[in-house]
C-alpha positions in Angstrom: -19.6 -16.9 -4.4 -18.8 -17.9 -7.3 -15.6 -18.9 -9.4 -15.0 -16.2 -11.6 -15.5 -13.2 -8.1 -11.2 -12.3 -8.3 -9.4 -13.1 -5.2 -9.3 -9.4 -3.9 -13.1 -9.2 -3.8 -13.2 -13.2 -2.0 -10.3 -11.3 0.0 -12.7 -8.6 1.0 -15.5 -10.4 1.4 -13.7 -12.4 4.6 -10.9 -10.3 5.8 -13.2 -6.6 5.9 -16.2 -7.5 8.4 -15.1 -4.5 10.7 -14.0 -1.1 9.9 -10.3 -0.4 10.2 -9.0 2.3 12.7 -6.5 3.9 13.6 -5.0 6.5 15.9 -5.4 10.1 14.5 -2.8 12.1 15.4 -4.8 15.6 14.9 -7.7 14.2 16.5 -5.8 12.9 19.4 -7.9 9.4 19.5 -8.6 6.2 17.9 -10.6 6.8 14.8 -12.3 4.7 11.6 -9.7 4.4 8.4 -12.4 4.5 6.0 -10.9 4.5 2.9 -12.0 4.1 -1.2 -10.8 1.4 -3.4 -7.5 3.6 -3.8 -5.5 4.1 -0.6 -3.3 6.7 -1.5 -0.7 7.5 1.6 2.9 9.1 1.8 5.6 8.3 4.4 8.4 10.4 4.8 11.3 9.0 3.4 15.0 9.1 4.3 17.5 11.8 4.2 20.2 9.9 2.5 23.7 10.7 4.5 23.7 7.6 6.8 23.3 3.8 7.1 19.9 2.4 7.6 19.4 2.0 11.3 16.5 0.2 13.5 14.2 3.8 13.7 13.8 3.9 10.4 13.1 -0.1 9.8 10.1 -0.1 13.5 9.0 3.2 11.1 8.5 2.0 7.3 7.4 -1.5 8.8 4.6 0.2 10.4 3.0 1.1 6.8 4.7 -2.1 5.3 1.6 -4.0 7.5 -0.4 -1.6 7.3 -0.3 -1.6 3.5 -0.8 -6.1 3.9 -3.9 -5.7 5.9 -4.9 -3.0 3.6 -4.0 -5.2 0.5 -5.8 -8.4 2.4 -8.8 -6.0 2.8 -9.3 -5.2 -1.0 -7.8 -1.7 -1.3 -4.8 -0.6 -3.5 -2.6 0.8 -1.9 -0.1 4.3 -3.1 1.9 4.4 -0.9 5.0 7.4 -2.0 8.2 7.8 -0.1 10.2 10.5 -0.6 14.4 10.6 -0.7 15.3 14.4 0.8 18.3 14.5 -1.6 19.3 18.1 -0.6 18.9 19.7 2.2 20.9 21.1 5.4 22.0 17.3 7.1 23.4 16.0 3.6 25.0 18.9 2.9 26.7 19.2 5.5 27.6 15.6 5.8 29.1 15.8 2.1 30.6 19.0 2.6 33.1 17.0 5.6 33.6 13.8 3.6 34.4 16.2 0.7 32.6 14.5 -1.6 29.3 15.7 -3.9 26.5 15.2 -2.3 24.4 13.4 -5.2 27.1 10.8 -4.7 26.8 10.7 -1.2 22.7 10.4 -2.0 23.4 7.8 -4.6 25.7 5.2 -2.1 23.2 5.5 0.6 20.5 5.3 -1.4 21.6 2.1 -2.4 22.3 0.8 1.0 18.9 1.8 2.1 17.1 -0.1 -0.8 19.5 -2.9 -0.1 18.5 -3.1 3.7 14.8 -3.2 3.3 14.7 -5.5 0.3 16.2 -7.9 3.4 13.1 -7.5 5.7 10.9 -7.9 2.5 9.5 -4.7 2.5 6.4 -3.8 0.1 8.0 -1.8 -3.0 6.5 1.9 -2.6 4.3 3.6 -5.6 6.5 6.3 -5.9 9.5 6.7 -4.4 10.1 10.7 -5.9 13.8 12.5 -4.9 13.5 16.5 -3.8 15.7 17.1 -6.6 13.4 15.9 -8.6 10.9 18.8 -8.5 13.0 21.9 -8.5 10.4 23.1 -10.8 7.1 22.2 -8.9 8.6 22.8 -6.1 8.9 26.8 -8.1 5.6 26.7 -8.4 3.7 25.1 -5.6 5.7 28.9 -3.7 4.0 30.8 -6.6 1.0 29.5 -5.2 1.2 30.1 -1.3 2.8 33.5 -2.0 -0.1 34.0 -5.0 -2.7 32.7 -1.6 -1.3 35.6 0.7 0.5 32.8 2.5 4.1 33.9 2.0 6.5 36.9 1.7 10.3 37.4 0.1 12.9 38.8 2.3 16.4 38.4 1.5 16.6 36.5 -1.2 14.4 33.9 0.0 10.6 33.2 0.9 8.4 32.7 4.3 5.6 31.2 5.0 3.6 33.3 7.2 2.1 31.7 10.1 0.4 34.4 11.5 -1.7 34.0 8.0 -3.3 30.5 8.8 -5.7 29.8 10.8 -4.8 26.5 12.9 -1.0 26.4 13.1 -0.5 23.8 16.5 -3.6 21.7 16.0 -1.4 18.8 14.7 1.6 19.1 17.8 -1.2 21.0 19.5 2.2 22.4 21.2 1.4 26.0 22.6 4.0 28.6 21.1 6.9 28.7 23.8 7.0 24.3 23.0 7.3 25.6 19.5 9.7 27.9 19.6 11.6 25.9 22.1 11.8 22.5 19.2 12.1 25.4 16.2 15.2 25.8 17.1 16.6 21.9 18.4 15.0 21.3 14.8 16.7 23.9 12.6 13.7 25.8 12.6 16.4 29.0 12.9 13.9 30.9 15.1 16.5 34.0 15.5 16.5 34.9 12.0 16.1 38.5 11.3 15.0 38.6 8.4 11.5 37.0 9.6 8.1 39.2 11.3 8.2 35.7 13.6 10.0 33.6 14.9 7.6 30.8 13.8 7.6 32.0 10.3 9.8 28.9 8.3 12.0 28.9 4.6 10.6 27.7 1.7 13.1 28.9 -0.3 17.0 30.3 0.7 19.6 31.6 -0.8 21.9 29.1 -1.1 25.7 28.8 0.2 28.8 29.3 -1.6 29.9 25.5 -1.9 25.7 24.4 -2.3 23.8 23.4 -5.3 21.5 26.5 -6.6 18.7 27.0 -9.0 17.1 29.9 -10.3 14.1 31.3 -9.3 12.1 34.3 -9.2 13.2 35.4 -6.1 17.0 35.2 -6.3 19.3 31.8 -6.5 18.7 29.5 -4.6 17.1 26.1 -3.4 14.2 24.8 -1.1 13.6 24.5 2.4 12.8 21.2 3.5 9.0 21.1 4.6 7.8 22.5 0.9 9.9 19.5 -0.5 7.5 16.5 0.8 4.1 19.1 0.7 5.3 19.5 -3.5 6.2 15.7 -3.6 2.9 14.6 -2.3 0.9 16.3 -4.4 2.3 15.8 -7.7 3.0 11.8 -7.1 -0.4 11.5 -5.4 -3.2 14.4 -4.6 -4.2 17.8 -3.2 -5.7 15.8 -0.9 -4.6 12.2 0.4 -5.8 10.0 2.9 -3.0 9.2 4.9 0.2 10.6 6.2 3.2 9.4 8.3 6.5 9.7 9.4 8.4 9.2 13.0 6.9 11.0 15.5 9.8 13.4 15.9 8.5 15.0 12.3 5.5 16.0 14.0 6.9 19.6 14.7 7.8 21.1 13.3 8.0 19.2 9.7 4.8 18.1 9.8 2.7 20.8 11.6 4.4 23.1 8.5 3.7 20.7 5.7 0.0 20.9 7.0 0.5 24.6 7.1 1.7 25.5 3.5 -0.4 22.6 1.8 -4.0 23.6 2.4 -2.7 27.3 2.3 -1.3 26.7 -1.4 -4.8 25.2 -2.4 -7.4 25.4 0.7 -8.2 22.1 0.9 -6.9 19.9 3.6 -3.9 17.7 2.9 -4.1 14.8 4.1 -7.8 13.1 6.2 -5.2 11.1 8.9 -1.7 11.5 10.1 0.2 8.5 11.9 2.9 8.7 12.9 5.7 6.1 14.7 6.8 6.7 18.1 10.9 5.8 18.8 12.8 3.8 18.9 15.3 3.9 22.2 19.2 3.3 23.0 21.1 4.8 25.6 17.9 6.8 27.0 17.4 8.9 23.8 15.7 8.1 20.6 17.8 6.8 18.4 18.8 9.4 16.1 22.5 10.1 13.7 22.7 13.2 15.6 23.2 11.7 18.4 24.9 8.4 16.8 23.4 5.7 19.4 22.6 3.9 16.6 22.0 0.1 15.3 22.2 -0.2 11.7 19.8 -3.3 9.6 23.2 -4.0 7.9 24.8 -5.0 11.2 21.9 -7.1 12.8 21.7 -9.0 9.0 24.7 -10.2 9.5 24.1 -12.0 12.4 20.5 -12.7 12.1 17.6 -13.7 9.4 15.6 -10.5 8.7 12.8 -12.0 9.5 13.9 -12.3 12.9 14.7 -8.3 12.8 11.0 -7.4 11.2 9.4 -9.7 13.9 11.9 -7.9 16.5 10.3 -4.5 16.1 6.9 -5.6 15.3 6.9 -6.7 19.0 6.2 -3.6 19.7 3.0 -1.4 18.9 3.6 1.7 16.5 2.4 3.9 19.4 4.8 3.1 22.0 8.0 4.4 22.0 11.2 1.2 23.6 14.6 0.6 24.1 16.5 -1.2 22.5 18.0 -4.4 23.7 20.2 -6.9 21.8 18.4 -9.5 23.9 15.1 -9.0 21.5 17.1 -10.5 18.7 17.9 -13.7 20.5 13.7 -13.7 21.8 12.7 -12.6 17.9 15.0 -15.2 16.6 13.4 -18.3 18.5 10.0 -17.0 18.1 10.9 -17.3 14.1 12.4 -20.8 14.9 9.1 -22.4 16.2 6.5 -20.3 13.9 8.4 -22.1 10.9 7.8 -25.7 13.2 4.1 -24.8 13.2 1.9 -27.1 11.8 0.4 -26.2 8.3 -3.2 -24.8 7.3 -3.5 -21.6 9.3 -5.8 -21.8 12.5 -5.4 -18.1 14.1 -5.9 -15.6 10.7 -9.5 -14.2 11.6 -8.2 -13.3 15.2 -4.6 -12.0 13.8 -7.2 -9.3 10.7 -9.1 -8.0 14.1 -5.6 -6.9 16.2 -4.8 -5.0 12.8 -7.7 -3.4 12.6 -7.6 -2.6 15.6 -4.6 0.3 15.8 -2.1 -1.9 14.2 -2.1 -3.7 17.4 1.1 -6.2 15.9 2.1 -7.6 19.5 -1.5 -8.4 19.7 -0.7 -10.3 16.3 2.2 -11.9 17.1 0.5 -12.9 20.7 -2.4 -14.8 18.3 0.2 -16.3 16.4 2.3 -17.8 19.5 -0.9 -19.1 20.8 -1.5 -20.9 17.7 1.3 -22.6 17.5 1.6 -23.9 20.6 -1.7 -25.5 20.1 0.2 -27.4 17.0 -2.0 -24.9 14.8 -0.6 -23.7 11.3 0.0 -20.2 11.1 1.9 -19.9 7.9 -1.4 -16.8 6.4 -1.4 -15.3 9.3 2.5 -14.5 9.3 2.4 -13.7 5.8 0.1 -10.7 6.9 3.4 -9.1 8.9 5.1 -9.9 5.9 7.7 -12.9 7.7 7.3 -16.3 4.6 7.4 -19.3 6.7 7.6 -21.5 3.3 10.9 -21.8 2.9 14.1 -21.5 4.7 16.4 -18.3 6.2 15.1 -15.3 4.0 17.8 -14.2 0.6 20.3 -11.4 1.8 21.2 -9.2 -0.9 24.5 -8.2 -1.5 25.2 -4.6 -0.9 26.9 -1.9 -2.2 30.8 -2.6 -1.4 30.0 -6.2 -0.2 32.8 -9.2 -1.4 31.0 -11.3 -4.2 28.4 -14.0 -2.4 30.0 -12.1 1.6 28.0 -10.7 3.7 27.1 -6.8 4.3 30.0 -4.6 3.9 31.0 -3.0 6.5 29.3 1.1 7.9 31.2 4.1 8.0 
């Protein structure tokens, strides 16, 4: 290699000898992740009505490490993560608090961004809001209607699942299972205006105290699923390389996204689907609706952000795991050992191989631990996981509502 070759070409030659492989949800197995020089990714973002919890962090860390390894292999990554700033959940919370839904969204997005920055997340290529895309959403719905996959009833527009061959292929659920989950997750299968209980809403009339926009089908607001399809295509392309999110989004959200997107364009929506398993607490998945949450902002008051990162990466993205407070002590101790390591980097090739094998972060951490125990340096390997060992404790940015120079503000 000559000195004139760009650094990314050198990295690709050194770090991309074997193909990368990931578990593809629709294929149901680990498959080669074959992509071009630019990798397009879309991950479902937050509905900003409460603070960032550890389940959010685990999900976004997975796609952060994936991007880091792809960049290490010489690719450019374009990751879009949306903000769902208008939907049932945020409108309900704003109504309860007596605040404007966009004011609530602004405050919680600021808290989320602060948490992500503290954890050392790569910046998104784009982070669009659903409310920025109302005109695009109306156009998208028009495409679905024109292709005969939707119908208008009672001022709402519904996607007709019977017209889409392959509904259920992503989730691999039978009809009865889908009906149960649709009822649990806001699908409203008992809506009398639907031709089929599994049909889902693309556009809906707004309640009197909810925001509304004009449309050919009457004033209203978009459904949840149509927002992500529209934003992914507007920001990236008709077909993207990878769509990600938590495994709780596989049905109905991602199943419906896939159906409406393919129906609208006639092209595949995503070449690969990749999902993060749930983080549990008290035997249940960590979720806002249940209230069994560990907030990132609270962890950052006590621990180095890099330790929070290591606590999550100690678990494979496809394995659901139960939160234990002792995990943070273990992660902090691991960080201290790594920081005492010698200079140089011995395990980099092994860490790269572990990440290329279905993003096996526990194996990558184990290889670094072994190297530290053997007196080797590990700085480059740690950086590949987003853990910067070059300085002391990572800075903790102030959050909205903090006293100057103080720790993270108390949550609501």
